[in-house]
MITI-721994 format. One line per field, with one value per residue: residue number from 1; residue in one letter; y, x, z of N, C-alpha, C in turn. Coordinates in steps of 0.02 Angstrom, whole numbers, padded with zeros to 5 digits. Layout:
N
n	[NUM, ...] $
res	[A, ...] $
n.Y	[Y, ...] $
n.X	[X, ...] $
n.Z	[Z, ...] $
ca.Y	[Y, ...] $
ca.X	[X, ...] $
ca.Z	[Z, ...] $
c.Y	[Y, ...] $
c.X	[X, ...] $
c.Z	[Z, ...] $
//
This chain:
112
n	[1, 2, 3, 4, 5, 6, 7, 8, 9, 10, 11, 12, 13, 14, 15, 16, 17, 18, 19, 20, 21, 22, 23, 24, 25, 26, 27, 28, 29, 30, 31, 32, 33, 34, 35, 36, 37, 38, 39, 40, 41, 42, 43, 44, 45, 46, 47, 48, 49, 50, 51, 52, 53, 54, 55, 56, 57, 58, 59, 60, 61, 62, 63, 64, 65, 66, 67, 68, 69, 70, 71, 72, 73, 74, 75, 76, 77, 78, 79, 80, 81, 82, 83, 84, 85, 86, 87, 88, 89, 90, 91, 92, 93, 94, 95, 96, 97, 98, 99, 100, 101, 102, 103, 104, 105, 106, 107, 108, 109, 110, 111, 112] $
res	[X, X, X, X, X, X, X, X, X, X, X, X, X, X, X, X, X, X, X, X, X, X, X, X, X, X, X, X, X, X, X, X, X, X, X, X, X, X, X, X, X, X, X, X, X, X, X, X, X, X, X, X, X, X, X, X, X, X, X, X, X, X, X, X, X, X, X, X, X, X, X, X, X, X, X, X, X, X, X, X, X, X, X, X, X, X, X, X, X, X, X, X, X, X, X, X, X, X, X, X, X, X, X, X, X, X, X, X, X, X, X, X] $
n.Y	[-02967, -02886, -02754, -02671, -02675, -02616, -02684, -02744, -02710, -02769, -02672, -02630, -02566, -02454, -02294, -02151, -02027, -01866, -01722, -01619, -01458, -01427, -01365, -01239, -01188, -01173, -01072, -00966, -00949, -00907, -00786, -00713, -00713, -00638, -00517, -00481, -00465, -00359, -00254, -00250, -00235, -00186, -00072, 00021, 00051, 00113, 00225, 00291, 00319, 00409, 00517, 00553, 00595, 00705, 00787, 00813, 00885, 01001, 01071, 01216, 01362, 01394, 01302, 01183, 01032, 00851, 00735, 00577, 00521, 00572, 00702, 00868, 01017, 01182, 01231, 01310, 01343, 01294, 01184, 01094, 00958, 00954, 01009, 01141, 01130, 01207, 01162, 01206, 01363, 01449, 01330, 01231, 01101, 01004, 00914, 00777, 00798, 00687, 00637, 00692, 00661, 00704, 00849, 00972, 01060, 01241, 01339, 01241, 01220, 01312, 01471, 01510] $
n.X	[00117, 00169, 00200, 00094, 00079, 00179, 00333, 00381, 00524, 00651, 00721, 00889, 01006, 01015, 00939, 01032, 01092, 01021, 01105, 01209, 01166, 01043, 00944, 01001, 01000, 00863, 00836, 00908, 00841, 00717, 00751, 00791, 00669, 00588, 00659, 00635, 00496, 00487, 00550, 00467, 00335, 00310, 00397, 00364, 00231, 00248, 00315, 00217, 00123, 00198, 00216, 00080, 00049, 00135, 00081, -00049, -00012, 00038, -00071, -00167, -00268, -00377, -00326, -00361, -00445, -00467, -00575, -00576, -00699, -00731, -00776, -00749, -00671, -00640, -00530, -00596, -00591, -00488, -00442, -00363, -00401, -00506, -00578, -00655, -00738, -00773, -00889, -00976, -01051, -01086, -01102, -01043, -00945, -00898, -00757, -00645, -00469, -00395, -00471, -00438, -00378, -00302, -00215, -00264, -00202, -00184, -00323, -00397, -00531, -00668, -00733, -00906] $
n.Z	[-01010, -00919, -00933, -00898, -00761, -00635, -00584, -00424, -00334, -00226, -00095, -00103, -00035, 00108, 00089, 00039, 00155, 00182, 00115, 00215, 00287, 00241, 00319, 00335, 00206, 00190, 00283, 00230, 00108, 00158, 00218, 00104, 00033, 00124, 00118, -00018, -00012, 00076, 00003, -00109, -00065, 00071, 00093, -00016, 00021, 00145, 00104, 00027, 00127, 00206, 00114, 00099, 00231, 00240, 00139, 00193, 00307, 00252, 00201, 00156, 00178, 00045, -00043, -00171, -00165, -00168, -00094, -00007, -00033, -00152, -00169, -00228, -00189, -00118, 00011, 00149, 00285, 00423, 00557, 00692, 00672, 00582, 00425, 00335, 00190, 00041, -00070, -00167, -00218, -00073, -00006, 00115, 00180, 00317, 00352, 00402, 00417, 00374, 00271, 00153, -00006, -00115, -00178, -00284, -00433, -00426, -00478, -00538, -00506, -00559, -00525, -00499] $
ca.Y	[-02917, -02855, -02683, -02635, -02676, -02608, -02737, -02723, -02734, -02763, -02621, -02657, -02533, -02400, -02233, -02104, -01976, -01798, -01686, -01571, -01388, -01420, -01316, -01175, -01165, -01150, -01008, -00916, -00939, -00870, -00717, -00683, -00703, -00583, -00457, -00465, -00443, -00292, -00204, -00248, -00221, -00145, -00007, 00068, 00072, 00161, 00286, 00324, 00346, 00466, 00571, 00577, 00632, 00769, 00827, 00836, 00936, 01063, 01101, 01286, 01391, 01410, 01244, 01143, 00962, 00795, 00693, 00504, 00506, 00597, 00771, 00915, 01083, 01229, 01236, 01377, 01355, 01236, 01179, 01040, 00893, 00961, 01059, 01163, 01125, 01239, 01120, 01248, 01429, 01450, 01261, 01212, 01036, 00996, 00844, 00766, 00807, 00623, 00620, 00723, 00611, 00736, 00919, 00989, 01121, 01302, 01358, 01185, 01236, 01377, 01506, 01523] $
ca.X	[00072, 00207, 00208, 00039, 00085, 00248, 00360, 00408, 00593, 00673, 00770, 00956, 01042, 00979, 00946, 01085, 01068, 01017, 01167, 01207, 01154, 00973, 00911, 01033, 00974, 00793, 00838, 00933, 00787, 00664, 00776, 00788, 00598, 00567, 00689, 00597, 00430, 00498, 00563, 00413, 00268, 00307, 00431, 00325, 00171, 00270, 00333, 00153, 00095, 00239, 00197, 00012, 00051, 00167, 00032, -00101, 00015, 00052, -00131, -00175, -00331, -00378, -00306, -00415, -00430, -00514, -00584, -00578, -00765, -00739, -00795, -00697, -00687, -00586, -00525, -00620, -00563, -00452, -00418, -00315, -00421, -00561, -00571, -00717, -00728, -00825, -00898, -01015, -01062, -01122, -01112, -00982, -00945, -00844, -00730, -00583, -00408, -00374, -00513, -00410, -00338, -00256, -00219, -00266, -00167, -00225, -00364, -00433, -00601, -00687, -00784, -00964] $
ca.Z	[-00980, -00864, -00944, -00867, -00688, -00620, -00542, -00359, -00325, -00156, -00083, -00094, 00021, 00138, 00049, 00062, 00199, 00149, 00125, 00271, 00267, 00215, 00360, 00322, 00141, 00201, 00319, 00181, 00062, 00192, 00225, 00037, 00021, 00165, 00089, -00078, 00008, 00107, -00050, -00159, -00037, 00133, 00086, -00055, 00060, 00196, 00068, 00010, 00190, 00224, 00070, 00114, 00292, 00224, 00101, 00238, 00353, 00215, 00176, 00175, 00157, -00027, -00084, -00201, -00147, -00181, -00035, -00022, -00057, -00221, -00172, -00248, -00163, -00098, 00083, 00172, 00352, 00450, 00626, 00702, 00644, 00533, 00371, 00305, 00117, 00002, -00129, -00214, -00190, -00009, 00021, 00149, 00211, 00367, 00348, 00437, 00375, 00345, 00215, 00092, -00043, -00161, -00186, -00356, -00450, -00420, -00537, -00566, -00497, -00586, -00486, -00539] $
c.Y	[-02881, -02780, -02642, -02627, -02669, -02665, -02708, -02752, -02723, -02707, -02650, -02628, -02477, -02337, -02186, -02049, -01908, -01760, -01634, -01501, -01377, -01367, -01245, -01146, -01140, -01083, -00952, -00899, -00895, -00796, -00679, -00669, -00644, -00517, -00435, -00434, -00372, -00241, -00199, -00225, -00173, -00076, 00043, 00095, 00124, 00226, 00326, 00354, 00410, 00526, 00598, 00618, 00702, 00815, 00855, 00891, 01001, 01095, 01173, 01309, 01411, 01353, 01207, 01070, 00914, 00754, 00619, 00483, 00534, 00668, 00816, 00983, 01123, 01235, 01307, 01394, 01289, 01240, 01116, 00975, 00896, 01017, 01076, 01168, 01157, 01199, 01155, 01316, 01424, 01378, 01240, 01146, 01031, 00923, 00838, 00777, 00744, 00604, 00651, 00671, 00643, 00812, 00934, 01052, 01183, 01318, 01302, 01196, 01305, 01408, 01519, 01583] $
c.X	[00106, 00214, 00151, 00045, 00160, 00273, 00389, 00478, 00612, 00723, 00837, 00988, 00998, 00990, 01000, 01054, 01066, 01082, 01157, 01193, 01085, 00935, 00936, 01007, 00903, 00792, 00859, 00877, 00731, 00687, 00773, 00715, 00570, 00596, 00653, 00530, 00437, 00506, 00507, 00346, 00270, 00339, 00392, 00263, 00192, 00287, 00268, 00122, 00133, 00222, 00128, 00011, 00083, 00116, -00022, -00074, 00029, -00011, -00139, -00244, -00326, -00356, -00367, -00398, -00484, -00515, -00583, -00647, -00777, -00761, -00736, -00718, -00626, -00588, -00545, -00593, -00534, -00443, -00376, -00335, -00476, -00547, -00642, -00702, -00786, -00833, -00939, -01023, -01108, -01138, -01045, -00992, -00887, -00823, -00667, -00524, -00388, -00414, -00490, -00364, -00287, -00267, -00215, -00223, -00213, -00259, -00402, -00510, -00615, -00741, -00844, -01002] $
c.Z	[-00922, -00874, -00914, -00794, -00672, -00572, -00479, -00351, -00250, -00150, -00066, -00032, 00049, 00094, 00081, 00106, 00162, 00163, 00181, 00245, 00239, 00254, 00348, 00255, 00149, 00234, 00270, 00132, 00095, 00202, 00157, 00020, 00060, 00139, 00027, -00059, 00038, 00051, -00100, -00129, 00021, 00123, 00042, -00017, 00113, 00165, 00050, 00071, 00212, 00182, 00083, 00180, 00281, 00187, 00146, 00286, 00318, 00184, 00200, 00148, 00084, -00071, -00111, -00193, -00169, -00117, -00057, -00047, -00126, -00226, -00190, -00220, -00143, -00020, 00104, 00241, 00377, 00526, 00633, 00668, 00592, 00484, 00348, 00230, 00083, -00064, -00183, -00181, -00129, 00016, 00050, 00186, 00258, 00366, 00390, 00389, 00339, 00284, 00149, 00059, -00090, -00162, -00262, -00370, -00443, -00485, -00570, -00561, -00523, -00545, -00530, -00513] $
//
């Protein structure tokens, strides 16, 4: 019945010491992991933010845009931080510039 209970054996010699450089390998692994995270997550996000900032700075009167809330309209008037957006005939909404999420191609909205 010895096969059900493992036998205890006395330790013969002291276990061998861990090879040197274990800390260095950990540091290298962390640097590689951070590098991967930078190129997979941080850099693309910074690129998207830069493109969005450029798009917002290039807005002009008459551009057709989509807001972050999903409203679609044509830019009627602009100032430094706000935009007047015509969403329907004689219906104008004033929103912040940062609320613009995309610029549509000209002629997307049809005049009624």
